[in-house]
BALOBA-1460 file (C-alpha; in Angstrom, 3 decimals):
// residues 213
<rec num="1" residu="m" x="-50.939" y="65.051" z="-64.790"/>
<rec num="2" residu="r" x="-48.021" y="64.635" z="-67.051"/>
<rec num="3" residu="h" x="-45.659" y="65.654" z="-64.296"/>
<rec num="4" residu="s" x="-47.224" y="63.100" z="-61.895"/>
<rec num="5" residu="a" x="-46.911" y="60.373" z="-64.502"/>
<rec num="6" residu="i" x="-43.241" y="61.155" z="-64.903"/>
<rec num="7" residu="i" x="-42.752" y="60.967" z="-61.143"/>
<rec num="8" residu="l" x="-44.581" y="57.650" z="-60.919"/>
<rec num="9" residu="a" x="-42.570" y="56.222" z="-63.785"/>
<rec num="10" residu="t" x="-39.337" y="57.346" z="-62.118"/>
<rec num="11" residu="l" x="-40.371" y="55.758" z="-58.827"/>
<rec num="12" residu="a" x="-41.310" y="52.521" z="-60.578"/>
<rec num="13" residu="l" x="-37.975" y="52.464" z="-62.360"/>
<rec num="14" residu="a" x="-36.130" y="53.102" z="-59.086"/>
<rec num="15" residu="l" x="-38.051" y="50.328" z="-57.327"/>
<rec num="16" residu="a" x="-37.343" y="47.967" z="-60.174"/>
<rec num="17" residu="t" x="-33.666" y="48.847" z="-60.090"/>
<rec num="18" residu="l" x="-33.576" y="48.430" z="-56.304"/>
<rec num="19" residu="g" x="-35.374" y="45.087" z="-56.571"/>
<rec num="20" residu="s" x="-32.935" y="43.969" z="-59.208"/>
<rec num="21" residu="a" x="-30.028" y="44.997" z="-56.979"/>
<rec num="22" residu="h" x="-31.524" y="43.066" z="-54.057"/>
<rec num="23" residu="a" x="-32.028" y="40.056" z="-56.287"/>
<rec num="24" residu="r" x="-28.428" y="40.197" z="-57.438"/>
<rec num="25" residu="q" x="-27.291" y="40.515" z="-53.827"/>
<rec num="26" residu="d" x="-29.468" y="37.531" z="-52.891"/>
<rec num="27" residu="d" x="-27.924" y="35.527" z="-55.712"/>
<rec num="28" residu="i" x="-24.411" y="36.481" z="-54.581"/>
<rec num="29" residu="d" x="-25.059" y="35.453" z="-50.936"/>
<rec num="30" residu="i" x="-26.802" y="32.246" z="-51.933"/>
<rec num="31" residu="n" x="-24.081" y="31.356" z="-54.406"/>
<rec num="32" residu="r" x="-21.393" y="32.158" z="-51.844"/>
<rec num="33" residu="l" x="-22.961" y="30.048" z="-49.112"/>
<rec num="34" residu="t" x="-23.856" y="27.232" z="-51.495"/>
<rec num="35" residu="g" x="-20.312" y="27.216" z="-52.870"/>
<rec num="36" residu="s" x="-18.846" y="27.149" z="-49.383"/>
<rec num="37" residu="l" x="-21.134" y="24.257" z="-48.394"/>
<rec num="38" residu="n" x="-20.388" y="22.369" z="-51.631"/>
<rec num="39" residu="q" x="-16.667" y="22.826" z="-51.012"/>
<rec num="40" residu="l" x="-17.118" y="21.294" z="-47.561"/>
<rec num="41" residu="a" x="-19.125" y="18.383" z="-48.951"/>
<rec num="42" residu="s" x="-16.519" y="17.629" z="-51.624"/>
<rec num="43" residu="d" x="-13.558" y="17.873" z="-49.238"/>
<rec num="44" residu="p" x="-11.927" y="14.393" z="-49.099"/>
<rec num="45" residu="s" x="-11.074" y="14.792" z="-45.426"/>
<rec num="46" residu="l" x="-14.123" y="16.626" z="-44.050"/>
<rec num="47" residu="g" x="-16.935" y="15.909" z="-46.500"/>
<rec num="48" residu="a" x="-18.052" y="12.694" z="-44.837"/>
<rec num="49" residu="y" x="-18.488" y="14.349" z="-41.436"/>
<rec num="50" residu="a" x="-21.297" y="16.474" z="-39.954"/>
<rec num="51" residu="q" x="-23.913" y="15.269" z="-42.421"/>
<rec num="52" residu="a" x="-26.772" y="16.477" z="-40.233"/>
<rec num="53" residu="e" x="-25.237" y="19.959" z="-39.902"/>
<rec num="54" residu="q" x="-24.649" y="20.124" z="-43.657"/>
<rec num="55" residu="a" x="-28.298" y="19.218" z="-44.271"/>
<rec num="56" residu="r" x="-29.453" y="21.946" z="-41.882"/>
<rec num="57" residu="a" x="-27.140" y="24.435" z="-43.601"/>
<rec num="58" residu="r" x="-28.704" y="23.596" z="-47.017"/>
<rec num="59" residu="d" x="-32.160" y="24.039" z="-45.535"/>
<rec num="60" residu="a" x="-31.101" y="27.430" z="-44.188"/>
<rec num="61" residu="i" x="-29.790" y="28.427" z="-47.661"/>
<rec num="62" residu="n" x="-33.078" y="27.333" z="-49.225"/>
<rec num="63" residu="r" x="-35.028" y="29.416" z="-46.690"/>
<rec num="64" residu="l" x="-32.759" y="32.356" z="-47.515"/>
<rec num="65" residu="a" x="-33.566" y="31.932" z="-51.191"/>
<rec num="66" residu="q" x="-37.287" y="31.984" z="-50.400"/>
<rec num="67" residu="a" x="-37.170" y="34.763" z="-47.810"/>
<rec num="68" residu="g" x="-38.694" y="38.136" z="-48.449"/>
<rec num="69" residu="s" x="-36.888" y="41.426" z="-48.058"/>
<rec num="70" residu="r" x="-37.885" y="41.680" z="-44.394"/>
<rec num="71" residu="e" x="-36.892" y="38.142" z="-43.415"/>
<rec num="72" residu="r" x="-33.762" y="38.171" z="-45.563"/>
<rec num="73" residu="p" x="-31.233" y="39.641" z="-43.026"/>
<rec num="74" residu="h" x="-32.247" y="37.126" z="-40.380"/>
<rec num="75" residu="a" x="-32.353" y="34.275" z="-42.894"/>
<rec num="76" residu="l" x="-28.914" y="35.302" z="-44.198"/>
<rec num="77" residu="y" x="-27.521" y="35.344" z="-40.668"/>
<rec num="78" residu="l" x="-28.956" y="31.901" z="-39.918"/>
<rec num="79" residu="a" x="-27.669" y="30.483" z="-43.211"/>
<rec num="80" residu="e" x="-24.159" y="31.814" z="-42.601"/>
<rec num="81" residu="r" x="-24.150" y="30.475" z="-39.047"/>
<rec num="82" residu="r" x="-25.406" y="27.072" z="-40.253"/>
<rec num="83" residu="v" x="-22.665" y="26.868" z="-42.865"/>
<rec num="84" residu="d" x="-20.030" y="27.877" z="-40.303"/>
<rec num="85" residu="l" x="-21.457" y="25.336" z="-37.843"/>
<rec num="86" residu="a" x="-21.306" y="22.589" z="-40.462"/>
<rec num="87" residu="k" x="-17.639" y="23.386" z="-41.168"/>
<rec num="88" residu="t" x="-16.760" y="23.497" z="-37.470"/>
<rec num="89" residu="a" x="-18.637" y="20.283" z="-36.713"/>
<rec num="90" residu="a" x="-16.874" y="18.526" z="-39.597"/>
<rec num="91" residu="q" x="-13.480" y="19.746" z="-38.368"/>
<rec num="92" residu="v" x="-14.289" y="18.641" z="-34.801"/>
<rec num="93" residu="q" x="-15.387" y="15.195" z="-35.947"/>
<rec num="94" residu="d" x="-12.284" y="14.860" z="-38.117"/>
<rec num="95" residu="a" x="-10.105" y="15.830" z="-35.155"/>
<rec num="96" residu="q" x="-11.926" y="13.330" z="-32.938"/>
<rec num="97" residu="v" x="-11.408" y="10.551" z="-35.487"/>
<rec num="98" residu="k" x="-7.733" y="11.431" z="-35.820"/>
<rec num="99" residu="l" x="-7.391" y="11.568" z="-32.039"/>
<rec num="100" residu="t" x="-9.074" y="8.185" z="-31.732"/>
<rec num="101" residu="q" x="-6.716" y="6.821" z="-34.388"/>
<rec num="102" residu="l" x="-3.748" y="8.270" z="-32.539"/>
<rec num="103" residu="d" x="-5.013" y="6.713" z="-29.306"/>
<rec num="104" residu="r" x="-5.333" y="3.358" z="-31.052"/>
<rec num="105" residu="e" x="-1.849" y="3.681" z="-32.511"/>
<rec num="106" residu="h" x="-0.532" y="4.664" z="-29.091"/>
<rec num="107" residu="d" x="-2.276" y="1.690" z="-27.494"/>
<rec num="108" residu="q" x="-0.862" y="-0.567" z="-30.210"/>
<rec num="109" residu="i" x="2.608" y="0.818" z="-29.594"/>
<rec num="110" residu="l" x="2.203" y="0.206" z="-25.868"/>
<rec num="111" residu="l" x="0.928" y="-3.295" z="-26.572"/>
<rec num="112" residu="d" x="3.839" y="-4.012" z="-28.916"/>
<rec num="113" residu="n" x="6.286" y="-2.644" z="-26.351"/>
<rec num="114" residu="s" x="4.630" y="-4.725" z="-23.647"/>
<rec num="115" residu="r" x="4.865" y="-7.845" z="-25.795"/>
<rec num="116" residu="r" x="8.477" y="-7.086" z="-26.638"/>
<rec num="117" residu="d" x="9.302" y="-6.479" z="-22.974"/>
<rec num="118" residu="a" x="7.507" y="-9.695" z="-22.034"/>
<rec num="119" residu="e" x="9.475" y="-11.617" z="-24.676"/>
<rec num="120" residu="l" x="12.744" y="-10.103" z="-23.474"/>
<rec num="121" residu="a" x="11.826" y="-10.939" z="-19.884"/>
<rec num="122" residu="r" x="10.943" y="-14.501" z="-20.913"/>
<rec num="123" residu="r" x="14.267" y="-14.905" z="-22.710"/>
<rec num="124" residu="e" x="16.159" y="-13.458" z="-19.759"/>
<rec num="125" residu="l" x="14.319" y="-15.789" z="-17.391"/>
<rec num="126" residu="e" x="15.128" y="-18.757" z="-19.640"/>
<rec num="127" residu="r" x="18.788" y="-17.700" z="-19.760"/>
<rec num="128" residu="q" x="18.926" y="-17.403" z="-15.984"/>
<rec num="129" residu="r" x="17.179" y="-20.783" z="-15.612"/>
<rec num="130" residu="l" x="19.723" y="-22.448" z="-17.894"/>
<rec num="131" residu="q" x="22.555" y="-20.690" z="-16.088"/>
<rec num="132" residu="y" x="21.185" y="-21.874" z="-12.746"/>
<rec num="133" residu="q" x="20.804" y="-25.412" z="-14.096"/>
<rec num="134" residu="l" x="24.391" y="-25.392" z="-15.360"/>
<rec num="135" residu="a" x="25.568" y="-24.063" z="-12.006"/>
<rec num="136" residu="q" x="23.694" y="-26.860" z="-10.228"/>
<rec num="137" residu="e" x="25.190" y="-29.452" z="-12.551"/>
<rec num="138" residu="e" x="28.663" y="-27.998" z="-12.029"/>
<rec num="139" residu="a" x="28.154" y="-27.978" z="-8.261"/>
<rec num="140" residu="a" x="26.974" y="-31.605" z="-8.380"/>
<rec num="141" residu="r" x="29.984" y="-32.534" z="-10.518"/>
<rec num="142" residu="l" x="32.369" y="-30.791" z="-8.164"/>
<rec num="143" residu="q" x="30.658" y="-32.400" z="-5.185"/>
<rec num="144" residu="a" x="30.924" y="-35.835" z="-6.807"/>
<rec num="145" residu="q" x="34.527" y="-35.120" z="-7.723"/>
<rec num="146" residu="g" x="35.212" y="-33.964" z="-4.182"/>
<rec num="147" residu="l" x="33.600" y="-37.135" z="-2.857"/>
<rec num="148" residu="e" x="35.804" y="-39.177" z="-5.175"/>
<rec num="149" residu="y" x="38.850" y="-37.251" z="-4.004"/>
<rec num="150" residu="s" x="37.814" y="-37.743" z="-0.404"/>
<rec num="151" residu="q" x="37.282" y="-41.447" z="-0.930"/>
<rec num="152" residu="a" x="40.626" y="-41.698" z="-2.745"/>
<rec num="153" residu="a" x="42.311" y="-39.826" z="0.099"/>
<rec num="154" residu="d" x="40.683" y="-42.110" z="2.654"/>
<rec num="155" residu="q" x="41.776" y="-45.128" z="0.648"/>
<rec num="156" residu="a" x="45.308" y="-43.735" z="0.340"/>
<rec num="157" residu="r" x="45.438" y="-43.109" z="4.088"/>
<rec num="158" residu="a" x="44.167" y="-46.613" z="4.754"/>
<rec num="159" residu="e" x="46.753" y="-48.095" z="2.407"/>
<rec num="160" residu="a" x="49.442" y="-45.987" z="4.041"/>
<rec num="161" residu="d" x="48.346" y="-47.222" z="7.453"/>
<rec num="162" residu="r" x="48.419" y="-50.814" z="6.225"/>
<rec num="163" residu="a" x="51.841" y="-50.267" z="4.663"/>
<rec num="164" residu="k" x="53.094" y="-48.716" z="7.891"/>
<rec num="165" residu="k" x="51.749" y="-51.626" z="9.939"/>
<rec num="166" residu="l" x="53.241" y="-54.084" z="7.459"/>
<rec num="167" residu="a" x="56.595" y="-52.309" z="7.591"/>
<rec num="168" residu="a" x="56.468" y="-52.355" z="11.375"/>
<rec num="169" residu="a" x="55.645" y="-56.055" z="11.359"/>
<rec num="170" residu="q" x="58.384" y="-56.751" z="8.849"/>
<rec num="171" residu="s" x="60.826" y="-54.747" z="10.961"/>
<rec num="172" residu="k" x="59.810" y="-56.729" z="14.022"/>
<rec num="173" residu="v" x="60.207" y="-60.004" z="12.146"/>
<rec num="174" residu="a" x="63.584" y="-58.845" z="10.852"/>
<rec num="175" residu="r" x="64.719" y="-57.957" z="14.367"/>
<rec num="176" residu="a" x="63.511" y="-61.298" z="15.628"/>
<rec num="177" residu="a" x="65.273" y="-63.105" z="12.780"/>
<rec num="178" residu="k" x="68.430" y="-61.147" z="13.478"/>
<rec num="179" residu="r" x="68.214" y="-62.030" z="17.141"/>
<rec num="180" residu="q" x="67.651" y="-65.650" z="16.301"/>
<rec num="181" residu="a" x="70.606" y="-65.546" z="13.907"/>
<rec num="182" residu="e" x="72.766" y="-64.014" z="16.600"/>
<rec num="183" residu="l" x="71.670" y="-66.661" z="19.082"/>
<rec num="184" residu="a" x="72.260" y="-69.376" z="16.507"/>
<rec num="185" residu="a" x="75.724" y="-67.986" z="15.802"/>
<rec num="186" residu="q" x="76.517" y="-67.891" z="19.496"/>
<rec num="187" residu="a" x="75.263" y="-71.448" z="19.902"/>
<rec num="188" residu="a" x="77.318" y="-72.629" z="16.936"/>
<rec num="189" residu="k" x="80.387" y="-70.896" z="18.317"/>
<rec num="190" residu="a" x="79.873" y="-72.465" z="21.669"/>
<rec num="191" residu="l" x="79.383" y="-75.858" z="20.072"/>
<rec num="192" residu="r" x="82.576" y="-75.485" z="18.065"/>
<rec num="193" residu="s" x="84.403" y="-74.514" z="21.197"/>
<rec num="194" residu="q" x="83.098" y="-77.598" z="22.948"/>
<rec num="195" residu="m" x="84.016" y="-79.793" z="20.020"/>
<rec num="196" residu="e" x="87.504" y="-78.333" z="19.822"/>
<rec num="197" residu="s" x="87.973" y="-78.898" z="23.533"/>
<rec num="198" residu="a" x="86.836" y="-82.463" z="23.194"/>
<rec num="199" residu="d" x="89.244" y="-83.165" z="20.342"/>
<rec num="200" residu="k" x="92.408" y="-81.947" z="22.240"/>
<rec num="201" residu="p" x="94.468" y="-84.777" z="24.008"/>
<rec num="202" residu="s" x="94.825" y="-84.389" z="27.736"/>
<rec num="203" residu="a" x="98.295" y="-83.884" z="29.358"/>
<rec num="204" residu="t" x="98.439" y="-87.421" z="30.743"/>
<rec num="205" residu="d" x="97.578" y="-88.900" z="27.451"/>
<rec num="206" residu="a" x="100.275" y="-86.882" z="25.796"/>
<rec num="207" residu="k" x="103.257" y="-88.472" z="27.705"/>
<rec num="208" residu="p" x="105.236" y="-91.315" z="26.010"/>
<rec num="209" residu="s" x="104.547" y="-94.818" z="27.307"/>
<rec num="210" residu="g" x="108.230" y="-95.662" z="27.819"/>
<rec num="211" residu="q" x="108.535" y="-93.234" z="30.661"/>
<rec num="212" residu="h" x="106.406" y="-95.363" z="32.918"/>
<rec num="213" residu="r" x="108.496" y="-97.394" z="35.302"/>
């Protein structure tokens, strides 16, 4: 009897020690998973994401804490997978938000570039419009100036023609006056000749009167 009692006491002590070891192991796993989940929740970048997954992970840790020795391995596996899933989901959501932000920044950059290109194109178009307007004004000025030159040339040609006609008329008048002067000179010469002939005494008149018998 005494020997049996010793055996039973030894078995009870071993079971108690084993139970205590399992309890300590449970506490270690629960503390590890809880700490990992708390670290995720307090992370300034990831803590706000995957709230549903974090809640499921805490439920899985609570079920692990309440699980018996038989259910514990499965409950531990589920709790670890839930914690890992919460971390992964938070990282994925953070990446998606950052990607969305990058897309927005890229779109904003494209929009700014488009606006800048549009402004440059507008300025270039305005410069070309002004240049075209100046070219038109210069062409109109040159055309008007050319018209003035053409009119001045026509006027100069007309004046030259009139001067030429006037010179021709004056030359004709001068020739006529010269001819008239020559005719007048010839007439005056002839008249003087006639007058000189009339003033000379004839041969009969020149003899003395005493010679008549």
